[in-house]
N, C-alpha and C positions, 0 to 999 in steps of 0.2 A: 504494500500500500504506500502510495506517495503522499506527501503533504498536500493539503487542499488549498493552502494560501501561499503565495510567493514569499520566499524569505527575503528580507531587506538586505542591502549591501552590508557587508561585515566591516565595521569600523571600530571594533571594541578592543579594549586592552586584554580582557580575559573573560572567557565564558566556560562554565562547567555544567555539564548535563550528567546527572547521576540517577540511579535507581535507589530510592531510600531503603536502607538495610532493614528497617523495621516495618515500614508501611508498604513497600513495593511500588510506590508511586514515583513517576519521573519528576525530578526537581531540577529546574534550571536556575542558576545564579549568573547574571550577566553584569559584568563591570564594564561600563562604556568608557568612563573617563575618571581619573583621579587627579587631573591637572590642578584643580582648585582645592583639593583636599580629599579626605575620606569620603567615598561615595555614599549617598543616602537615597534610598528608594524602597518602597514597600514590598511586601510579599503577597502576591495574588494567588488565591486558590480558585480555580475555575475549570469548567468542563470544556474539553476540546475534542474535535473529531479524531485527531491524531497527535501524538506527542510532539511532532515537529511543528505543529501549529502553536503549541505552547512555547517552544523555543523561539519561533518567530515573534510571538507576542513579547517575550522577554527582551529580545533584541530591540524591537521598536520602542517599548516602554522605557528601557534603560537609556536609550539615546535621547528620548524626550526628557528624561530626568536631568541629563547633563544640561540641556537648554534651560529647563525650568530653574535649576539651582543657580546657574550662571546669571540668568536674567533677573533673578530675585536678589542678586548681590550676596549670595551665601558663599562661604568658603567651603564648599562641598561639591564633590563630583557627582556623577550620575550612575546609578545602578538599579537593578530590579531583580526580584526573584519570583518564580512562578512554580506553583505546585499543580501538576496536570492531573485532573480527574477524568478518566475515561467517561464518555457519555453514558448517563444512566447510573453512575456510581454514587451511592449514598454512604457516607462514612459514619460508623458508630463512634462513640466517644473514645474508645480505645485506639482505633485506627487513626482518628483525627489527631490525637495526642502523639501517636507514633510519627505522623507526617511532619509535625512541627518540631519534634526532636530531631528528625532527619534533616529538616531545614537548618536547624541550629548547627548541626555538624557541618553542613555545606557552607554556611556563612563563616564558621570558625576557620575553615581552610583558607579564607582570603586574608587572614592575619590583620584585620582591622581596616583593610582597604575598602570594604563595603559594610555599611550598617543597614539593617533591615528594620521594618516597621509594619504596622497593619496596613492592609489595602483591601481591595474588593475580595470578598469571601473570607477575610481574616478579621480577627478581633484583638483587642488589647489582651484578653486572657490567653489567646493563642501565642502572643508575643511573650507572655510570662513563661510559657512552656519552652519557647525558643531560648529564653535566657538561662535555662538549665544547662544548655550546651555551649553557649557563647555569651560574652559580654557585649558583643557588637550588635545590640538591638536597642531601639528607642521606642517611646510610646507605651510604656508599661502601665498597668492600671493605676489609677489614683490611690487605690487602697494600699498599694505597696510603695507609695512615694514616687510613682512615675508621673509622666506628663498627661497620661490619659488619652482619650479619644480625640484625634485630630480633625474629625468631620466638622466640628463647630468652627474652628479657625478657617478651614477650607471654605465653608459656607460664607463666612464673613468676607473673605477675599473676593469670592464670586459676587456677592452683593455689592461691594464697593466697585467692582469692575463693571457690573451691570449699570450702576448709576453713572459711571463715566461714559459708558456706551450710549445710554439714553441722552446724556448731555450733548453728545456729538450728533445723534440722529434726530432728536426731538427738541433740542434747545434748552432742556432742563433735566437735572438728575432726579427730579421727583418721580416717585413710583406711582403715586395715586392716579388712577384712571388709565394707566398704560396697559396695553394688551401684551401679555407675556405668556409664552408657551414653554412649559417645562417637559422635556422628554426624559423620563427616568426619575423615579421617586425613591431612590436609595437614601442613605444617611445624609448626603449633602443636598440632593434634590428636594427631599422632604423638608429639611430645615429651611431651605430657601423659600419653598412654597408657603410655609407657615408665616414667615416674616413678610413676604410680599403681599400675602392676603391681608395680614393685619394692617398693612400700609395702604390698602385700597386698590391694589392692582386688579385688573380683569384677567384672571388666570384660566388658562387651558392646560390640563395636565394629562399625562399618560404614563403607563408602565406595563411591561410584559406580564407582571404579576397582577391579575385581576382583583386581588384583595386590596390593592391600593385605591380602588374606587371609594373605599370608606373614607380615606383621607380627603379625596376630592369632594365628597359630599359634605364632610365636616367643614371644609374651607369655603364651600359654595362655589367651587371651581367647575368649569366645564370639563367633561371627560372626553378625550378623543381616543378612538380605537388605535392601538399600536400600529404604526405604519402609515397613519393618515395625519398625524399631528403637524407635519410640515405644510399641509395644505390650508391650515387655519391662519387667517389674517392676524398678524402680530407686529408689534413694534420690535420685540426682541424674541428670538428663538433660542432656547437654552437647552443644549444637549447635555444631559446629566447621567447618561447610562454608559454602556460599553462603547468603545471607539468605532470609527468607520461608518457612522450613520450617514454622513454627508457625502454620498456618492454623486456622480454626475446627474442622475435622474432626480434625486432629491433636491439638489441645488437648483436645477432648472425649473423645478416646480415650487420651490420654497416661497411662501407668501409672508415673508418677514423683511423688515428693514435692516435688521442686524442679527448677528449670531454671537452669543456670549455665554459660555457655560463651562462646567467643571470636567466634562468627559475628557479623558486623555485621548489624543489622536482622533478627534471627531471627523477629520477629513479623511475619506477613503483613499484619496490621492493628494499629494502636495499641490498639484495643479488646481485643486478645488479652490484654493485661495484666489487664484487669478479668475476662476470661473465666477466666484462670488463677486469679486470686484467688477467684472464685466457687466453684471446684473445690477450694480449699484448697491449691493448688500455689504454692509460694514462687518468685518470679521475681527473679533477680539481674540488673539492667539491663545489657545488653550493653556499652554505652559506658563503663560503670564497670569492668566485669570485664576488658575487653580492652585497657585503656589502657596496659599495660606497655610495648609497643613504642614508642608515640609519646612516652611519658615518657622512655624511654631515648634515643630519637633527638633529641628537643628539648634535653634537658639536656646530652647529649654534644656536640651542635653548638654550644651556647652555653658549653661548658666550665664548667658549673655543678656542680662537685664532681668527686671522683675517681670512677672506674668503680664501686668498691665502694659509695661513698655513693649513687650513682645507683641501683644495684641495691637498696639498702636502701629507697630511695624507691619503687621498683617493688613490693617486698614489702609496703609499707604499703597497697597497694590493698586488701588483705584488711580492713584496719581501716576503710577508706572504705566498703566493702560492709557491714560491721557497723553503721556509723553510719547508712547509708541504711535498713537494716532496722529499726533502733531508731526512727528518725524516723517511718518509715511506720507502725509499730505504735502509737507514741504518738499520732499524729494521725489514725489510722484511714483512711489512704490507701494506695495501692499503692506498692511500692518504685519503680516507674517514675515515678510522680508525684513522689515524694520526691527522686529523683535529678535529674529535670528541673528541679525548683525549686532544687536546689542549684546546678546549672549556670546557671540563669536569674539567680540572685542575683549570681554573679560577673560575668555579662555586663552586668547592669544597672549594677553598680559600675564596670565597665570603661568602659561607654558614658558614664557621668557624668564619669569622670576624663578621658576623651578630649575631651569637650565643654568642660570647664573649661580643659584645656591649649590647646585651639583658641582660646578666648576670650582667654587670656593672650597 
């Protein structure tokens, strides 16, 4: 059987794919870059048609983490880990614990060059299990003195980014009365929906889990059947689920003035940024918008400021989005180009600094 998705170009420092000794699950740890420091990126547990799809996801996500951490001004590189669940697999408590012990062993082999954290399919309690095998894990539960769940900070950064986006397309950052569509009601999407509803937004929401209809009803939001949400007229479309949603067909039919959301890699193809621009749809780059969680985790782990000061840093993501939009407009490029160049500048400076330090 061959992989079902094309693998991205390989530009990584180190990638390990192993079969967990305890769980029997395929685990990938991808270190894309440590130029700016020890890499930081979460551990995803997800179902894939083939183990090579999970490897490809790890490669894409870890490269995105390099951009995210660099653009956010962190002294952290990019990495990601993925635990592959064969389709239809349901883990009992014992095998789940085994999987995260296996992950801990895999992370430990990177000798501190990669730090993991919770991500889609993982929890802070899972990270506590990982910590039994390695110290290179962040975001442990509050109950044991850890920094806790990063979804709140991620949601705050997305909220401030959305305000910056509304300011650009609607002339005001105010949410009240604005039509906003959220595709995906996971931990971040749900938090964002609750806040936007409280502030008077006209919400349309959807999720592949039909049980999320209850939240829609509670918030008085319109429910769209999954796969149709992009057809709803909106000021801002918020991709908040798994990546790759914005393929050519969706972009060509997207009934929104802007895209701004927390999903990693929402563009099925990088050319989607140009396709959106050609339609006059403003795109807020995902790796800038969704950096709140990693900013919080990195600064908390390094004790760089009080929690209030760190949350102020998260809130400032909105100003970063504004700067990206302004740079793109001034130079006649897409916001994605502007954000990538912003990250590339830091990486180039970091690479030079590391080379000089090595010579000395």
